[in-house]
C-alpha positions in Angstrom: -46.2 -17.8 -24.8 -48.7 -15.5 -26.5 -47.6 -12.1 -27.6 -49.8 -9.1 -27.2 -49.5 -6.1 -29.5 -47.1 -4.2 -27.3 -44.9 -7.3 -26.7 -44.8 -8.0 -30.5 -43.7 -4.4 -31.2 -41.0 -4.8 -28.5 -39.8 -8.1 -30.0 -39.6 -6.5 -33.5 -37.6 -3.5 -32.1 -35.4 -5.9 -30.0 -34.7 -8.0 -33.1 -33.6 -4.9 -35.0 -31.4 -3.3 -32.4 -29.9 -6.6 -31.0 -29.1 -8.3 -34.3 -30.2 -6.7 -37.6 -28.5 -3.3 -37.2 -25.3 -4.1 -35.2 -24.6 -7.3 -37.2 -24.8 -5.2 -40.3 -22.6 -2.4 -38.9 -19.7 -4.6 -37.9 -19.2 -6.4 -41.3 -19.4 -3.1 -43.2 -17.1 -1.0 -41.0 -14.6 -3.8 -40.4 -13.5 -3.4 -44.0 -12.0 -0.1 -43.0 -10.9 -0.7 -39.4 -8.7 -3.3 -37.7 -10.2 -6.2 -35.7 -8.4 -4.8 -32.7 -10.2 -1.5 -33.0 -13.6 -3.2 -33.5 -13.1 -5.3 -30.3 -12.1 -2.2 -28.3 -15.1 -0.3 -29.6 -17.3 -3.2 -28.7 -16.1 -2.8 -25.1 -17.9 0.5 -25.1 -21.2 -1.4 -24.7 -21.4 -1.1 -20.8 -20.7 2.6 -21.1 -23.5 3.0 -23.7 -25.8 0.9 -21.5 -25.2 3.3 -18.6 -26.2 6.3 -20.7 -29.3 4.7 -22.3 -30.5 3.1 -19.1 -30.3 6.5 -17.3 -32.6 8.0 -19.9 -34.8 4.9 -20.2 -38.2 4.9 -18.4 -37.7 3.0 -15.1 -34.1 2.2 -16.2 -31.0 2.0 -14.0 -30.1 5.5 -13.0 -26.6 6.9 -13.4 -24.5 7.1 -10.2 -21.3 9.1 -9.6 -19.2 6.1 -10.2 -20.9 5.2 -13.4 -20.7 8.8 -14.6 -16.9 8.7 -14.1 -16.9 5.4 -16.0 -18.6 7.0 -18.9 -16.0 9.8 -19.1 -13.2 7.2 -19.0 -14.9 5.2 -21.7 -15.1 8.1 -24.2 -11.6 9.1 -23.3 -10.5 5.6 -24.3 -12.2 5.9 -27.6 -10.5 9.2 -28.3 -7.1 7.6 -27.6 -8.0 4.7 -29.8 -9.0 7.0 -32.7 -6.0 9.4 -32.3 -3.5 7.5 -34.5 -6.1 7.3 -37.3 -6.8 11.0 -37.0 -3.1 11.7 -37.2 -2.7 9.4 -40.2 -0.6 6.8 -38.2 -3.2 4.0 -37.7 -4.7 1.4 -40.0 -8.3 2.3 -39.1 -10.4 4.9 -40.9 -11.6 7.4 -38.3 -15.1 7.8 -40.0 -15.6 4.1 -40.0 -14.4 3.9 -36.4 -17.0 6.5 -35.4 -19.7 4.6 -37.4 -18.8 1.4 -35.5 -19.9 3.1 -32.3 -23.4 2.6 -33.6 -23.3 -1.1 -32.7 -22.7 -0.6 -28.9 -25.4 2.0 -29.0 -27.8 -0.5 -30.5 -26.8 -3.1 -27.9 -27.5 -0.6 -25.2 -31.0 0.0 -26.5 -31.7 -3.7 -26.8 -30.5 -4.3 -23.2 -33.3 -2.0 -22.1 -35.9 -3.3 -24.5 -35.5 -6.8 -23.1 -37.2 -5.5 -19.9 -40.4 -5.6 -21.8 -39.9 -9.2 -22.7 -39.1 -10.6 -19.3 -41.9 -13.2 -19.4 -40.5 -14.8 -22.6 -38.3 -17.9 -22.3 -34.7 -17.0 -23.2 -34.3 -19.7 -25.8 -37.5 -18.7 -27.5 -36.5 -15.0 -27.3 -33.2 -15.8 -29.1 -34.9 -18.0 -31.7 -37.6 -15.6 -32.6 -35.4 -12.5 -32.5 -32.7 -14.1 -34.7 -35.3 -15.3 -37.1 -37.0 -11.9 -37.3 -33.7 -10.2 -37.9 -32.9 -12.7 -40.7 -36.2 -11.8 -42.4 -35.4 -8.1 -42.0 -31.9 -8.4 -43.5 -32.5 -11.1 -46.2 -34.0 -8.8 -48.9 -31.2 -6.2 -48.5 -28.5 -8.9 -48.5 -29.8 -10.6 -51.6 -30.2 -7.3 -53.4 -26.6 -6.1 -52.6 -24.7 -9.4 -52.7 -26.9 -11.8 -54.6 -27.5 -15.5 -53.8 -24.5 -16.8 -51.8 -22.3 -19.5 -53.4 -20.4 -21.6 -50.9 -17.7 -23.7 -52.4 -15.5 -24.5 -49.4 -16.3 -26.8 -46.5 -14.5 -24.4 -44.2 -17.2 -21.8 -44.9 -19.9 -24.1 -43.4 -17.7 -24.6 -40.4 -17.3 -20.8 -40.0 -21.0 -20.2 -40.4 -21.8 -22.8 -37.7 -19.3 -21.3 -35.2 -20.4 -17.7 -35.9 -24.1 -18.5 -36.1 -24.5 -21.0 -33.2 -21.6 -20.8 -30.8 -20.8 -17.1 -31.0 -24.3 -15.8 -31.5 -27.2 -18.1 -30.5 -25.5 -19.8 -27.5 -23.7 -16.7 -26.4 -26.9 -14.5 -26.4 -29.0 -17.2 -24.7 -26.5 -17.1 -21.8 -26.4 -13.3 -21.8 -30.2 -13.0 -21.7 -30.4 -15.6 -18.9 -27.9 -13.5 -17.0 -29.6 -10.0 -17.4 -32.5 -10.6 -15.0 -30.1 -11.9 -12.3 -27.4 -9.2 -12.3 -28.9 -6.3 -14.4 -28.3 -5.1 -17.9 -25.3 -2.9 -17.0 -23.4 -5.5 -15.1 -24.2 -8.2 -17.7 -22.9 -6.0 -20.5 -19.5 -5.8 -18.8 -18.6 -9.3 -20.2 -17.7 -7.4 -23.4 -14.3 -6.6 -21.8 -13.2 -10.0 -23.2 -13.7 -8.7 -26.8 -10.8 -6.2 -26.8 -8.3 -8.7 -25.3 -9.2 -11.5 -27.8 -9.5 -9.2 -30.8 -6.2 -7.4 -30.2 -4.3 -10.7 -29.6 -5.9 -12.4 -32.6 -5.5 -9.4 -34.8 -1.8 -9.1 -34.1 -1.0 -12.8 -34.1 -3.1 -13.9 -37.1 -3.8 -10.8 -39.2 -0.4 -9.1 -38.5 -2.2 -5.9 -37.6 -0.3 -3.0 -36.2 -0.5 -2.5 -32.4 0.6 0.9 -31.1 1.2 1.8 -27.5 -1.6 4.4 -27.6 -4.0 1.5 -28.6 -3.1 -0.3 -25.4 -3.5 2.9 -23.5 -7.0 3.4 -24.9 -7.9 -0.1 -24.1 -6.7 0.3 -20.5 -8.7 3.5 -20.1 -11.8 1.8 -21.3 -11.2 -1.1 -18.8 -10.8 1.5 -16.1 -14.1 3.0 -17.1 -15.8 -0.4 -17.0 -14.5 -0.9 -13.4 -16.2 2.4 -12.4 -19.4 1.3 -14.3 -19.6 -2.0 -12.5 -18.5 -0.6 -9.2 -18.1 -3.9 -7.3 -14.3 -3.8 -7.2 -14.2 -0.2 -5.9 -16.8 -1.1 -3.2 -14.7 -4.1 -2.2 -11.5 -1.9 -2.0 -13.5 0.7 -0.1 -14.4 -1.8 2.6 
């Protein structure tokens, strides 16, 4: 597929907001917050998509149910951050707030992808990941230097993170967006809080407070309102 000037700009912006910026934010902020907190913040993606899509030209407009979902989503984040603000949690509140930049970036990219509908999803993922790599490589080498890999397990981890959890996952996500819409497709991030909380507690021995579970529950409730299908089914 040939890319015109506008499509090329859209691809560059998409690469930055989908990969380069958020995949820099998470490694940096997760040095100061728990994996559980990062997973719960990631679940804010559908809420951010609702807000950005409403403001986006020809985007999905906010309905009453989605507005309620946005309110619940932010309330959940407040509950999540409350222990840190009170000095009880393991996450730095400033880093927690900075992590919110990643869902915002994903929300922008979910709308940018509308301008790339004609592009094959495998090609889109290949090109955008490659462009993001070129964007980040100079900064990575300048800050961290040339990477030295001495353990075989590191290669295994790179393969799982790079191919399974990034390339394959986003190919599937981009295939889904034209069929169900960006807002609904983004609700799959509800899996992240469950897995990150469980793995954080079981493997990393992170502290899990009742208010964290409450915050996660409120975010889930917000996502139910954002998606709307369960409420419509119950209404019928």
